[in-house]
C-alpha positions as CSV (number, residue, x, y, z in Angstrom):
1,X,-23.1,-7.3,11.2
2,X,-23.6,-3.8,10.6
3,X,-21.5,-2.1,7.7
4,X,-20.9,-5.1,6.0
5,X,-20.2,-4.0,2.7
6,X,-17.6,-1.3,3.8
7,X,-14.0,-1.5,4.0
8,X,-14.1,-2.3,7.8
9,X,-17.1,-4.2,7.9
10,X,-16.1,-6.5,5.1
11,X,-13.0,-7.3,6.5
12,X,-14.8,-8.2,10.0
13,X,-16.9,-10.3,8.3
14,X,-14.4,-12.2,6.3
15,X,-12.7,-12.7,9.7
16,X,-15.6,-14.1,11.6
17,X,-16.3,-16.7,8.9
18,X,-12.7,-17.7,9.0
19,X,-12.9,-18.5,12.5
20,X,-16.1,-20.7,11.6
21,X,-19.1,-18.4,12.3
22,X,-22.3,-18.1,10.0
23,X,-22.6,-14.6,9.5
24,X,-25.5,-12.3,8.9
25,X,-24.4,-9.6,6.7
26,X,-27.3,-6.6,7.6
27,X,-28.0,-4.4,4.6
28,X,-30.8,-2.3,3.2
29,X,-31.2,-4.1,0.1
30,X,-30.3,-7.7,0.1
31,X,-30.8,-8.2,-3.5
32,X,-28.2,-5.7,-4.9
33,X,-25.7,-5.0,-2.0
34,X,-22.5,-7.3,-2.6
35,X,-21.6,-8.9,0.6
36,X,-18.5,-10.9,1.6
37,X,-18.3,-14.3,0.3
38,X,-19.8,-16.7,2.6
39,X,-22.3,-14.6,4.7
40,X,-25.7,-14.3,4.6
41,X,-27.5,-10.7,3.3
42,X,-30.5,-10.0,5.6
43,X,-32.5,-6.8,5.5
44,X,-32.5,-4.0,8.2
45,X,-33.3,-0.5,8.0
46,X,-32.0,1.5,10.7
47,X,-35.6,3.4,10.5
48,X,-37.4,0.2,11.0
49,X,-37.7,-1.2,14.5
50,X,-39.1,-4.6,13.4
51,X,-36.3,-5.3,10.8
52,X,-33.8,-4.7,13.6
53,X,-35.4,-7.4,16.1
54,X,-36.3,-9.5,13.6
55,X,-32.5,-9.7,12.5
56,X,-31.0,-9.5,15.7
57,X,-33.2,-12.2,17.4
58,X,-31.4,-15.3,15.3
59,X,-28.1,-13.8,16.2
60,X,-25.5,-14.8,19.1
61,X,-23.7,-11.3,19.0
62,X,-24.1,-8.5,16.9
63,X,-21.2,-5.9,15.5
64,X,-22.6,-2.5,15.4
65,X,-21.8,0.5,13.3
66,X,-23.9,3.6,12.8
67,X,-23.6,5.1,9.4
68,X,-22.4,8.7,8.3
69,X,-25.5,10.6,9.3
70,X,-25.1,14.2,10.5
71,X,-28.7,15.0,10.7
72,X,-29.0,15.5,14.7
73,X,-32.6,13.9,14.9
74,X,-32.2,11.0,12.6
75,X,-28.9,10.0,14.1
76,X,-29.8,9.9,17.7
77,X,-33.2,8.2,16.7
78,X,-30.9,5.4,14.8
79,X,-28.6,5.1,17.8
80,X,-31.6,4.8,20.3
81,X,-33.4,2.3,17.9
82,X,-30.5,0.0,17.5
83,X,-30.3,0.1,21.7
84,X,-34.0,-1.2,22.1
85,X,-33.9,-3.8,19.5
86,X,-30.7,-5.3,21.1
87,X,-32.8,-5.2,24.6
88,X,-36.0,-6.5,23.1
89,X,-34.4,-9.5,20.9
90,X,-32.3,-10.3,24.3
91,X,-29.3,-10.3,22.3
92,X,-26.4,-11.1,25.0
93,X,-23.1,-9.9,23.4
94,X,-22.6,-6.7,21.0
95,X,-19.4,-4.8,19.8
96,X,-20.2,-1.1,18.6
97,X,-17.5,0.3,16.4
98,X,-17.7,3.9,17.2
99,X,-15.7,5.0,14.2
100,X,-14.5,8.3,15.9
101,X,-13.0,9.0,19.4
102,X,-16.1,9.5,22.0
103,X,-16.1,12.0,24.6
104,X,-16.3,11.6,27.9
105,X,-19.4,14.0,28.0
106,X,-22.5,14.7,25.8
107,X,-22.0,16.7,22.6
108,X,-24.2,19.3,20.9
109,X,-23.1,17.7,17.5
110,X,-25.7,15.0,16.7
111,X,-23.3,12.8,14.8
112,X,-21.1,12.8,18.0
113,X,-23.6,12.5,20.3
114,X,-25.7,9.3,18.3
115,X,-22.3,7.6,19.2
116,X,-21.9,8.7,22.6
117,X,-25.6,7.3,23.7
118,X,-24.8,4.3,22.1
119,X,-21.4,3.8,23.8
120,X,-22.9,4.9,27.1
121,X,-26.0,2.8,27.1
122,X,-24.9,-0.5,25.4
123,X,-23.8,-2.1,28.7
124,X,-27.1,-1.6,30.2
125,X,-29.3,-3.7,27.1
126,X,-26.3,-6.5,26.8
127,X,-24.8,-8.6,29.0
128,X,-21.5,-8.3,27.2
129,X,-20.9,-5.1,25.8
130,X,-17.6,-3.8,24.0
131,X,-17.1,-0.3,22.6
132,X,-14.3,0.1,20.2
133,X,-13.1,3.0,18.4
134,X,-9.8,5.0,16.8
135,X,-8.1,7.2,19.3
136,X,-6.9,9.5,16.5
137,X,-7.7,10.2,12.7
138,X,-7.9,6.8,10.5
139,X,-5.1,6.8,8.1
140,X,-7.7,6.0,5.2
141,X,-8.9,9.6,5.7
142,X,-5.9,10.7,3.7
143,X,-7.3,8.5,0.4
144,X,-10.5,10.7,-0.3
145,X,-10.3,10.8,-4.5
146,X,-10.3,14.9,-4.5
147,X,-7.8,15.0,-1.8
148,X,-5.1,12.7,-3.4
149,X,-5.7,14.5,-6.8
150,X,-4.6,17.8,-5.2
151,X,-2.0,15.5,-3.5
152,X,-0.5,14.3,-6.7
153,X,-1.0,17.4,-8.6
154,X,0.2,19.7,-6.3
155,X,2.2,18.3,-4.2
156,X,0.5,19.0,-1.0
157,X,-1.5,17.2,1.3
158,X,-4.6,19.4,2.5
159,X,-6.0,18.5,5.7
160,X,-8.2,20.6,8.0
161,X,-5.7,20.2,11.1
162,X,-2.2,22.5,11.9
163,X,1.0,21.1,10.7
164,X,2.5,20.7,14.1
165,X,-0.5,19.0,16.0
166,X,0.8,15.3,16.9
167,X,-1.9,12.5,16.8
168,X,-1.8,8.6,16.5
169,X,-3.3,8.3,13.2
170,X,-4.3,4.5,13.1
171,X,-5.5,2.4,10.3
172,X,-8.8,1.1,10.0
173,X,-7.4,-2.5,9.6
174,X,-6.3,-2.5,13.2
175,X,-9.6,-1.1,14.7
176,X,-11.2,-4.2,12.7
177,X,-8.9,-6.4,14.3
178,X,-9.7,-5.4,17.8
179,X,-13.4,-5.4,16.9
180,X,-13.0,-9.1,15.8
181,X,-10.8,-9.8,19.0
182,X,-13.7,-8.4,21.6
183,X,-16.2,-10.6,19.6
184,X,-14.6,-13.7,20.0
185,X,-13.0,-12.7,23.5
186,X,-15.0,-14.3,26.4
187,X,-14.5,-11.1,28.6
188,X,-13.7,-8.7,26.3
189,X,-12.7,-5.1,27.5
190,X,-15.5,-2.9,27.8
191,X,-14.2,0.1,26.0
192,X,-10.9,-0.2,23.9
193,X,-9.5,2.8,22.3
194,X,-7.2,1.8,18.9
195,X,-3.7,4.1,18.6
196,X,-1.5,4.1,16.1
197,X,2.0,3.0,17.1
198,X,3.5,6.5,16.3
199,X,2.6,10.2,17.4
200,X,2.8,12.1,14.3
201,X,2.5,15.7,13.2
202,X,1.2,16.8,10.0
203,X,4.8,17.6,8.7
204,X,5.9,14.0,9.5
205,X,3.2,12.6,7.7
206,X,3.5,14.4,4.4
207,X,7.4,13.7,4.8
208,X,6.6,10.1,4.9
209,X,4.1,10.5,2.3
210,X,6.7,11.6,-0.7
211,X,8.4,8.3,-1.0
212,X,5.0,6.4,-1.3
213,X,3.9,8.8,-4.2
214,X,7.2,9.4,-5.5
215,X,6.7,13.3,-5.1
216,X,7.8,15.7,-2.6
217,X,4.8,16.6,-0.5
218,X,4.1,19.4,2.1
219,X,1.6,19.8,4.6
220,X,-1.1,22.4,4.0
221,X,-3.7,23.4,6.7
222,X,-7.3,23.8,5.0
223,X,-9.4,26.3,6.0
224,X,-13.0,24.8,7.1
225,X,-14.3,26.0,4.2
226,X,-11.8,24.4,1.6
227,X,-12.0,21.2,3.5
228,X,-15.9,21.3,3.0
229,X,-15.8,22.0,-0.4
230,X,-13.2,19.1,-1.0
231,X,-15.5,16.7,1.1
232,X,-18.8,17.8,-1.1
233,X,-17.2,16.7,-4.3
234,X,-17.1,13.3,-3.4
235,X,-19.6,12.7,-0.5
236,X,-22.0,15.7,-1.0
237,X,-22.9,18.7,1.0
238,X,-24.5,17.0,4.0
239,X,-21.6,15.1,4.7
240,X,-19.3,17.6,4.0
241,X,-21.1,19.9,6.3
242,X,-20.9,17.7,9.2
243,X,-17.3,16.8,8.5
244,X,-16.2,20.0,8.7
245,X,-17.8,20.7,12.3
246,X,-16.0,17.8,13.3
247,X,-12.5,18.7,12.3
248,X,-13.0,22.3,13.7
249,X,-13.6,20.9,17.2
250,X,-10.4,18.5,16.9
251,X,-8.5,21.5,15.8
252,X,-9.3,23.2,19.1
253,X,-7.9,20.7,20.9
254,X,-4.2,19.2,21.0
255,X,-5.8,15.4,22.0
256,X,-9.0,14.3,21.4
257,X,-11.0,13.5,24.7
258,X,-11.9,10.2,25.3
259,X,-14.4,8.3,27.2
260,X,-12.3,6.3,29.9
261,X,-11.1,2.7,28.5
262,X,-8.4,0.3,27.6
263,X,-6.1,1.6,25.2
264,X,-4.7,-0.9,22.6
265,X,-1.7,0.2,20.3
266,X,-2.1,-1.0,16.7
267,X,0.7,-2.7,14.5
268,X,0.2,-0.9,11.3
269,X,3.1,2.0,10.9
270,X,2.2,4.9,8.8
271,X,5.3,4.5,6.6
272,X,4.3,0.9,6.1
273,X,0.7,1.9,5.4
274,X,1.4,4.4,2.9
275,X,3.7,2.5,1.0
276,X,1.0,0.1,0.2
277,X,-1.6,2.5,-0.9
278,X,-2.6,2.4,-4.6
279,X,-2.5,6.1,-4.7
280,X,-2.8,6.5,-8.7
281,X,-6.0,4.6,-8.2
282,X,-7.5,6.7,-5.6
283,X,-7.1,9.8,-7.7
284,X,-9.3,8.2,-10.3
285,X,-12.3,7.9,-7.5
């Protein structure tokens, strides 16, 4: 299980353990990483082919997740290495969480292209291949510490998309649940895009946040430079620059272009999600 120390990966590990499976939590540092209870930490480095083959060879199925890496050469190399390791270890089933809407054609953005390569090629190296991803932005994107601090202090939800752009915001848990269903199913869909149950504009998102944070909230579209500076506060310059490029692309298109596949509607509404979040805690980082 890749990404087992993250929010989505940790939840997926727990679900699979509850279903009676033994789970290997793949991590670069098994001695220090905190993995969900019941999982066995196993060393894996995405730059080390032998570590991937060793981990995959003892598994019946693999849940794949690529890290947030924006260097084109490194990101694409990781995707190709995962594909080769899956093939060489003769894994029969793999489910890939793309983390973003993957386009139907190649991209000149390394972060996106790595996911395009893995999604397009997975079925060629394993018997049962599934790709699962969000059809729109994650609700959790709004919980970034610097963004929440600005929200609580200024009453503005600052985000790099127009206020009138309708999108199906989706919760990370809904995507995780579909991942688990694909791992457990005998014949899962090859590609599944998870949508939130509501099509919402930025202005509607802001209005729904107001009761959750007990403040009047308005939507403010960030410039690319503003978004990059805010993101750098929490994630560093490299991630900030890469994320900026992603949102510049999204803002130029009303609906993200998706690789053909099955569409699944998540159960988590934005209203219910927002009301359950510890917004004050997010602001503290």
